[in-house]
PLY file of the C-alpha trace (Angstrom):
ply
format ascii 1.0
element vertex 78
property float x
property float y
property float z
element edge 77
property int vertex1
property int vertex2
end_header
-48.99 -35.69 8.27
-48.66 -35.08 11.99
-46.67 -32.50 13.92
-45.03 -33.23 17.24
-43.54 -30.76 19.66
-40.09 -32.07 20.56
-37.61 -31.13 23.30
-33.88 -31.81 23.38
-31.94 -32.66 26.54
-30.79 -29.02 26.72
-34.41 -27.81 26.92
-34.88 -26.43 23.41
-38.44 -27.01 22.13
-39.20 -27.29 18.41
-41.86 -28.70 16.10
-41.22 -31.45 13.57
-43.57 -32.90 10.92
-43.84 -36.66 10.34
-45.85 -38.78 7.91
-47.20 -40.76 10.89
-46.59 -41.54 14.54
-44.74 -44.63 13.36
-42.30 -42.50 11.38
-41.51 -40.50 14.53
-40.93 -43.75 16.49
-38.64 -45.15 13.78
-36.57 -41.96 13.53
-36.32 -41.64 17.31
-35.21 -45.29 17.66
-32.63 -44.85 14.87
-31.25 -41.67 16.49
-32.12 -39.59 13.42
-33.71 -36.69 15.31
-31.59 -33.64 16.09
-32.32 -30.31 17.75
-32.14 -27.61 15.06
-30.81 -25.10 17.59
-27.92 -27.03 19.18
-27.71 -30.32 17.25
-28.34 -32.44 20.36
-29.54 -35.92 19.45
-31.20 -36.64 22.81
-34.70 -35.66 21.64
-38.12 -36.71 22.96
-41.73 -35.62 22.59
-42.55 -32.52 24.63
-45.84 -32.10 26.46
-48.47 -30.91 24.01
-51.91 -29.44 24.51
-53.88 -30.34 21.40
-56.94 -28.29 20.52
-59.99 -30.49 20.65
-63.29 -29.18 19.38
-66.26 -29.86 21.63
-68.71 -28.65 19.01
-69.99 -26.01 21.43
-67.80 -23.14 20.23
-69.66 -19.90 19.69
-69.06 -17.68 16.71
-66.93 -14.63 17.35
-69.03 -11.54 18.04
-69.46 -9.14 15.15
-67.16 -6.14 15.09
-68.65 -2.75 16.04
-70.34 -0.92 13.16
-67.90 1.36 11.36
-70.62 3.99 10.93
-72.51 4.14 14.23
-70.20 2.21 16.58
-72.96 -0.19 17.71
-71.37 -3.20 19.47
-72.19 -6.55 17.86
-72.93 -4.97 14.48
-75.27 -2.29 13.27
-78.99 -3.16 13.22
-79.48 -0.86 10.21
-76.66 -2.34 8.13
-78.63 -5.48 7.19
0 1
1 2
2 3
3 4
4 5
5 6
6 7
7 8
8 9
9 10
10 11
11 12
12 13
13 14
14 15
15 16
16 17
17 18
18 19
19 20
20 21
21 22
22 23
23 24
24 25
25 26
26 27
27 28
28 29
29 30
30 31
31 32
32 33
33 34
34 35
35 36
36 37
37 38
38 39
39 40
40 41
41 42
42 43
43 44
44 45
45 46
46 47
47 48
48 49
49 50
50 51
51 52
52 53
53 54
54 55
55 56
56 57
57 58
58 59
59 60
60 61
61 62
62 63
63 64
64 65
65 66
66 67
67 68
68 69
69 70
70 71
71 72
72 73
73 74
74 75
75 76
76 77
């Protein structure tokens, strides 16, 4: 499954799930895509910013200790 962000000619943006990129192409070519907000059939892919992992993400810092308030976790809680 793949999700595409779509935009109708009136500017409404919505997400739609497809089994593959080919399914999107087939439905677009057949005129089967419609804006759920206004019903406009002039629909195309909107600009998307996919999240790509670089592998360098750091873990979120630990929450402050509920007992002593130490930032990054309590050294005595371990």
